C-alpha positions as CSV (number, residue, x, y, z in Angstrom):
1,M,74.7,47.3,106.4
2,E,73.2,46.2,109.2
3,I,72.7,42.5,110.4
4,R,69.4,41.5,112.0
5,I,69.6,37.7,113.5
6,A,66.4,36.3,114.8
7,N,65.9,33.0,116.6
8,V,68.5,31.6,115.0
9,S,69.5,27.8,116.5
10,K,72.2,25.2,115.3
11,N,72.3,21.9,116.3
12,Y,75.2,19.1,115.6
13,F,74.6,15.1,116.1
14,S,77.9,13.1,117.3
15,E,77.7,9.6,118.3
16,G,74.0,9.6,118.9
17,K,73.8,12.9,120.9
18,R,72.4,16.4,120.0
19,I,75.1,19.3,120.7
20,T,73.7,22.6,120.8
21,A,75.6,24.9,119.3
22,L,73.3,28.0,119.1
23,S,70.1,28.1,120.9
24,G,67.3,31.0,120.1
25,V,69.7,33.8,119.2
26,D,68.9,37.3,118.5
27,L,70.9,40.0,117.6
28,T,71.4,42.9,115.3
29,I,74.6,44.4,114.3
30,P,74.4,47.9,113.5
31,A,75.8,49.3,110.1
32,K,79.4,50.4,109.9
33,Q,80.8,49.3,113.4
34,I,83.3,47.0,114.1
35,F,80.9,44.0,116.0
36,T,82.6,41.7,118.5
37,L,81.6,38.1,119.4
38,L,83.5,37.0,122.5
39,G,83.5,34.0,124.1
40,P,85.4,30.9,125.5
41,S,85.6,28.1,122.8
42,G,82.8,25.8,122.0
43,C,80.5,29.2,123.1
44,G,79.0,28.9,119.3
45,K,80.7,32.6,118.3
46,T,82.4,31.0,115.1
47,T,78.9,28.4,114.4
48,L,77.1,31.8,114.5
49,L,79.7,33.9,111.9
50,R,79.6,30.9,109.5
51,C,75.9,30.9,109.5
52,I,75.9,34.5,108.6
53,V,78.4,34.1,105.9
54,G,76.3,31.0,104.6
55,L,79.0,28.3,105.0
56,E,76.7,26.5,107.6
57,M,72.6,26.5,107.5
58,P,70.8,27.3,110.8
59,D,68.3,24.9,112.0
60,S,65.5,27.6,112.5
61,G,65.5,31.2,112.4
62,E,66.3,34.2,110.2
63,I,69.2,36.1,109.1
64,A,68.9,39.2,107.3
65,I,71.7,41.6,105.4
66,G,70.4,44.8,104.9
67,E,67.3,44.6,103.2
68,E,67.9,40.8,101.9
69,T,66.3,38.1,103.6
70,V,69.5,35.6,103.3
71,F,68.3,32.6,105.5
72,S,64.9,31.9,106.4
73,S,63.9,28.4,107.9
74,E,60.0,29.8,107.3
75,K,60.2,30.9,104.6
76,N,62.5,28.3,102.7
77,T,65.3,30.8,101.9
78,F,69.1,30.3,101.9
79,V,71.7,32.3,99.7
80,P,74.3,30.7,98.8
81,P,77.6,32.4,100.4
82,E,79.2,33.9,96.8
83,K,75.8,35.8,96.5
84,R,75.6,37.4,100.0
85,G,77.7,39.9,99.2
86,L,80.0,39.4,102.1
87,N,84.3,38.4,102.4
88,M,86.0,36.3,104.9
89,V,89.8,36.8,106.5
90,F,90.3,33.1,108.3
91,Q,92.5,32.2,111.5
92,S,95.0,30.5,108.7
93,Y,95.0,33.3,106.2
94,A,94.8,30.8,103.4
95,I,97.1,32.3,101.4
96,W,98.1,30.7,98.2
97,P,102.2,29.7,98.7
98,H,102.2,29.6,94.6
99,M,101.3,33.3,94.1
100,N,102.7,36.5,94.7
101,V,100.8,39.3,96.7
102,F,99.3,40.8,93.7
103,D,97.7,37.7,92.7
104,N,96.6,36.8,96.0
105,V,94.8,39.7,96.2
106,A,93.4,39.9,92.5
107,Y,92.3,36.4,92.6
108,P,88.7,37.3,93.7
109,L,88.4,39.6,91.0
110,Q,89.6,37.2,88.7
111,A,86.9,34.2,89.8
112,R,84.8,37.2,88.9
113,K,86.2,38.0,85.4
114,V,86.5,41.7,86.1
115,P,88.6,43.1,83.5
116,R,91.9,43.2,83.8
117,D,92.7,47.0,83.8
118,E,89.9,47.3,86.4
119,I,91.5,44.4,88.6
120,R,94.9,46.2,88.2
121,R,93.3,49.5,89.7
122,R,91.5,47.9,92.5
123,V,94.2,45.7,93.2
124,E,96.9,48.8,93.6
125,K,94.4,50.8,95.9
126,T,94.0,48.2,98.0
127,L,97.3,47.6,98.7
128,R,98.1,51.0,99.0
129,F,95.7,51.5,101.8
130,V,97.1,48.5,104.2
131,Q,100.5,49.8,103.6
132,L,101.9,46.7,101.1
133,E,102.5,49.1,97.8
134,G,105.3,47.8,96.4
135,F,104.9,44.3,97.4
136,E,103.1,43.5,94.6
137,N,105.4,40.8,92.9
138,R,106.9,39.4,96.5
139,P,106.1,36.0,96.6
140,A,103.4,35.1,99.5
141,T,105.9,33.0,101.8
142,R,108.5,35.8,102.2
143,L,105.8,37.8,103.8
144,S,106.4,38.3,107.7
145,G,103.1,36.8,109.9
146,G,101.8,40.6,109.6
147,Q,102.2,41.2,106.4
148,Q,100.4,38.3,105.2
149,Q,97.7,39.1,107.6
150,R,97.3,42.2,105.9
151,V,97.5,40.3,102.4
152,A,94.3,38.2,103.3
153,L,92.4,41.2,104.5
154,A,93.6,43.6,101.2
155,R,91.6,40.1,99.7
156,A,88.7,40.3,101.4
157,L,88.4,44.5,100.7
158,V,89.2,44.3,97.3
159,A,85.9,43.1,96.2
160,E,84.3,45.6,98.1
161,P,81.9,43.7,100.1
162,R,78.7,44.7,102.6
163,V,80.2,43.3,105.3
164,I,83.8,41.7,106.4
165,L,83.8,39.0,108.5
166,F,87.0,38.0,110.8
167,D,87.5,34.3,112.4
168,E,90.3,35.0,115.0
169,P,92.5,36.0,112.5
170,L,95.3,37.5,114.9
171,S,95.9,34.1,116.7
172,N,99.0,33.1,114.9
173,L,100.7,36.1,115.5
174,D,102.8,36.3,118.4
175,A,102.4,39.0,121.5
176,K,103.9,42.4,120.1
177,L,103.2,41.4,116.3
178,R,99.4,40.9,117.3
179,E,99.4,44.4,119.5
180,E,100.6,46.2,116.6
181,T,98.3,44.7,113.9
182,R,95.3,45.1,116.3
183,K,96.0,48.8,116.0
184,E,96.2,48.7,112.1
185,L,93.1,46.4,111.6
186,R,91.3,48.9,113.9
187,A,92.4,52.4,111.8
188,F,91.8,50.5,108.7
189,L,88.0,49.4,109.3
190,T,87.1,52.5,111.1
191,A,88.4,54.5,107.9
192,L,86.7,52.0,105.4
193,K,83.3,52.5,107.8
194,I,82.6,48.9,106.8
195,T,80.6,46.6,109.0
196,A,82.8,44.3,110.4
197,V,82.2,41.2,112.5
198,Y,84.9,40.1,114.5
199,V,85.0,36.8,116.3
200,T,88.0,35.7,119.1
201,H,88.0,34.3,122.6
202,D,90.8,37.2,123.6
203,R,89.4,39.9,125.7
204,I,92.2,42.4,125.2
205,E,91.4,42.2,121.2
206,A,87.8,42.7,121.7
207,L,88.3,45.4,123.9
208,S,90.9,47.2,122.0
209,L,89.3,46.6,118.5
210,S,85.4,46.8,118.9
211,D,82.5,49.3,118.6
212,T,80.6,46.9,120.4
213,V,80.7,43.3,122.4
214,A,78.0,40.8,122.3
215,V,79.5,37.9,124.8
216,M,78.1,35.1,124.3
217,K,77.6,31.6,126.4
218,D,76.5,27.9,125.7
219,G,75.3,28.9,122.4
220,R,73.5,32.2,123.3
221,I,74.4,35.9,123.8
222,V,74.5,36.8,127.7
223,E,75.6,40.6,127.1
224,I,75.8,43.2,124.5
225,G,77.4,46.7,125.3
226,T,80.7,49.0,124.3
227,P,83.6,48.0,125.6
228,R,83.5,50.0,128.7
229,Q,80.1,48.8,129.6
230,I,81.1,45.1,129.4
231,Y,84.5,45.8,131.7
232,F,83.3,48.3,134.4
233,D,79.4,48.1,134.4
234,S,78.2,44.9,133.6
235,D,76.9,42.8,136.8
236,R,76.6,39.4,135.3
237,R,79.6,37.0,137.2
238,F,80.1,34.9,133.9
239,V,80.7,38.3,132.0
240,V,82.9,40.1,134.7
241,D,85.1,36.9,135.4
242,F,85.9,36.2,131.9
243,I,86.3,39.8,130.6
244,G,89.4,40.4,132.8
245,R,90.9,39.5,136.2
246,T,88.9,40.2,139.3
247,N,88.2,39.3,143.0
248,L,85.0,38.0,143.9
249,I,84.3,38.2,147.5
250,E,80.7,36.3,148.5
251,G,78.4,38.4,151.4
252,K,74.9,39.6,152.4
253,A,73.3,42.6,151.8
254,T,72.6,44.6,154.3
255,S,72.0,48.0,153.1
256,V,70.3,49.0,149.8
257,E,69.8,52.7,148.8
258,K,69.6,54.4,145.6
259,D,73.0,54.7,144.6
260,Q,74.9,52.7,147.1
261,T,74.7,48.8,148.3
262,V,76.4,47.8,151.4
263,I,77.7,44.8,151.7
264,E,78.7,42.5,154.9
265,C,81.2,39.6,154.0
266,A,84.3,38.1,155.4
267,L,86.6,40.8,154.9
268,G,84.2,43.3,157.0
269,V,82.0,45.3,155.4
270,I,82.1,46.5,151.9
271,T,80.4,49.8,150.3
272,C,79.4,49.7,146.5
273,N,78.6,52.8,145.1
274,Q,76.1,51.6,142.4
275,R,72.6,50.8,141.5
276,S,72.0,47.3,142.3
277,G,69.0,44.7,142.0
278,A,69.7,43.2,145.5
279,R,67.4,43.6,148.2
280,P,68.4,43.4,152.1
281,G,69.3,40.1,153.4
282,Q,70.0,38.8,149.6
283,Q,73.4,36.5,149.2
284,V,75.3,38.6,146.9
285,T,78.7,38.0,145.1
286,V,81.3,41.7,145.1
287,S,83.5,42.2,141.8
288,I,86.7,44.0,142.7
289,R,89.1,44.2,140.0
290,P,92.9,44.2,141.0
291,E,93.7,47.6,139.6
292,F,91.2,49.4,141.6
293,I,92.6,48.1,145.3
294,R,95.8,50.1,146.3
295,V,97.9,50.4,149.2
296,I,97.4,53.6,151.3
297,K,99.2,55.3,154.8
298,G,98.4,57.5,157.2
299,D,94.7,58.3,158.3
300,V,92.1,56.2,157.4
301,Q,89.4,56.4,160.1
302,R,87.1,58.2,157.5
303,M,87.5,56.1,154.9
304,P,85.0,53.2,153.4
305,N,86.4,49.9,152.5
306,V,89.6,50.0,154.1
307,F,91.3,46.7,155.3
308,R,94.3,45.4,156.8
309,G,96.2,42.4,155.0
310,R,99.4,40.5,154.9
311,L,101.3,40.7,151.1
312,E,101.8,36.8,150.4
313,S,103.6,37.3,147.3
314,L,104.7,39.9,144.7
315,V,105.3,39.4,140.9
316,F,107.0,42.2,138.7
317,V,105.4,41.8,135.3
318,G,107.4,45.0,133.5
319,E,104.4,47.6,133.8
320,A,103.6,47.1,137.6
321,C,103.8,44.2,140.1
322,E,101.1,41.7,141.0
323,G,100.2,41.2,144.5
324,E,98.4,38.2,146.6
325,I,97.0,39.8,149.8
326,R,95.7,37.4,152.9
327,I,92.9,39.2,155.0
328,G,91.8,36.5,157.4
329,T,90.6,33.6,155.3
330,T,90.3,35.9,151.9
331,L,93.1,36.1,149.3
332,L,92.9,38.7,147.0
333,I,94.6,39.9,143.8
334,A,95.9,43.1,143.6
335,R,98.0,45.4,141.0
336,F,100.2,48.1,142.1
337,D,102.5,50.2,140.6
338,A,106.0,49.1,139.5
339,T,107.5,51.3,141.7
340,A,105.4,50.7,144.8
341,V,107.7,50.2,147.6
342,V,106.1,46.8,149.1
343,R,107.6,43.6,150.1
344,E,106.4,40.0,150.7
345,G,105.6,39.7,154.1
346,D,104.3,43.2,154.8
347,E,101.6,44.3,156.8
348,I,99.9,46.7,154.5
349,T,96.5,48.9,154.4
350,L,94.2,48.1,151.3
351,H,91.4,50.7,149.9
352,F,88.9,49.5,147.8
353,D,87.4,52.1,145.7
354,P,83.6,52.0,146.0
355,D,82.9,53.4,142.8
356,H,84.5,50.2,141.3
357,C,82.9,47.7,144.0
358,S,80.4,45.6,141.6
359,V,77.7,43.6,142.9
360,L,76.7,40.8,140.7
361,S,74.0,38.5,139.6
362,A,74.1,35.2,138.7
């Protein structure tokens, strides 16, 4: 079910001051995709989610789910949440502790007075789908965090909604369980072929779960793309810096060709193998992610983007080592193979992959 959001704005008032949560948001969420709203706290992503589900009323604009307009300021339309055919999974799971697993999942159907036999059939089917078959009579309080998250998902799915919405549902789980649950959730939603809107400030969740990511800032959509497009191809400084660790180097464009931009900076000359909107003489920022900086040895005379520096610090993080390298007055972060033979204090030669040196706009 496609969701269309047109020029939606929402303001709050506190102590006589207006706080803009959403500012003219235009967005189309494709049907049968996992669509993630990603951004820092206070950027408006949860407000937008609550406007879609009907828990908040926008000040202006229009929201349509499929062919039905569920909110329109111009037409004075507001469809209440219970009539929008949506379900939502909250950060807290909202599991009722006095109920067993079956009753927690069955509650939405019981509230709609669905016949008892139909309730049993649908609850059992949904529990099998989320791999909780056999847990029907287990008290909710005796479940692990991951199992409670699956109960919340089952309760949202059992009513067969047109769209399911998630408000940071994994933030209460520990790191290992969060990783496992992300994989399960991705598999569940992909198999269901249901439209899912997911809100998070966690870039790993956004990159690993989503078909499409919309990055938000200050109540606006900054950029939309696939996870790979957002991570590798964005030319917006805010998006690049927010979506992952990177080195930002200020410089001046000296040459701009069709598929190559040459930047002069404090390090020397950096060649970027990409099309950019920069003009010769323009001040720009180059982004180089730590994983695209590597230590090299041997003859490097013909290679672009080769620099000599000193390894000031080195930290082992399990699957890799992270180092800080000083080149002149510039300090860079690099990510090395865990078996790399380098030590703090070493003079090392670095190479920046020109295909992954990005010229950024504002």
